[in-house]
N, C-alpha and C positions, 0 to 999 in steps of 0.2 A: 740841341746845341751841337755844333761841330767842334770837336776837341782833338788837338794834336799832341801826341806824347813825344817828347824829345828822346834822343838815342839812349840815354842812360836810365830812362824810366822803364820799369818792367812792363812788358806788353800785357801781362796778366791784369794790370790796373784797368785796362780797357774793358774787361769783362765786368768790373765793378761799377762802371758808369752806365748803368742800365737806363735806357731812354735817350741816350745821346749817340751821335754818330762819331765814332772814335777811329782815328788812324794814327799811324806812327811815321816818324821821319823816314825810317827805312822803307816803309810801304809806299810812301810818296816819291821815293827815288832821290831823297835829299840827304842821305847819309854822307857825312864828310864835308858838307857845306860849312863855310865859316858862319859865325853867328849873324853877322850883318846880312849876308846873302840869304841865309835861312829866314830871318825875320821878314825880309822883303818878299820872299816866296810865299810866306804864310798869309800876308796881308790880303784881306777880302775873301779868303778861302776857308778860314777857320774863325771860330768865336773865342777860343781859349787855347793857350799853349802851356803845357805843363812841363817844367824843366827842373833839374837839380843843379844846374850850372850857376853857381854863386857869383860868378863874374859877369853874367849877362847884363844885369842892370847897370853896372859900373862901366862896362865896355861899349854898350850899345844904346841907341835911343829906343826905348820901349814905350814912351809916352806918345800919345797922339796917333797910335795905330788903331786899326779897325778890330783888334782882338785884345784880350787880356792875357797877361803873362802871370802864371802862378809858379812861384819858386818854392819847391818843397825842400825842407831842411831836415832830412832824415839821417840816422846814423849810417845807413848804407842804402844802396838801391835794391836791397832785398825786398820782395813784395810784403813780407811781414813787418818791415820797418816803414814802408810807404803807406799802406792802407790806413793805419790808425790816424795819420796826419790828414787824410782826405775825407774821412767820414763826415766831418762837419760841412763839407762843400756840397754833398749830394743834394740835399733838399733845396738850398738856395739856387743851385744851378737849374734844378727842375722848374722851380717857380719862375726864374729868369727866362728860361727857354720857352715856357708856356706863354709868358707875357709878351714875348716877341712875335708870336704867331699871329 
């Protein structure tokens, strides 16, 4: 599965997503884009977008896109706060990714 991490997500989370192709907004050259422009750029390039932006769903159209949006609600964007929230996603993502091949 192709996963994109938003600007506020710690890059170290990418190392935890073993078996997936992970990139960051910064690596793609999209840092600083407004949410709407960013979501349009992601379409058809990634399968999942991980963000901590709580306003994204209210401010932007996220339904009907070619990728899923995962909004993490952690106390902070410290890796130690983020990883426990994501552990339950690893296995389902792997099964989903394999089923799509």
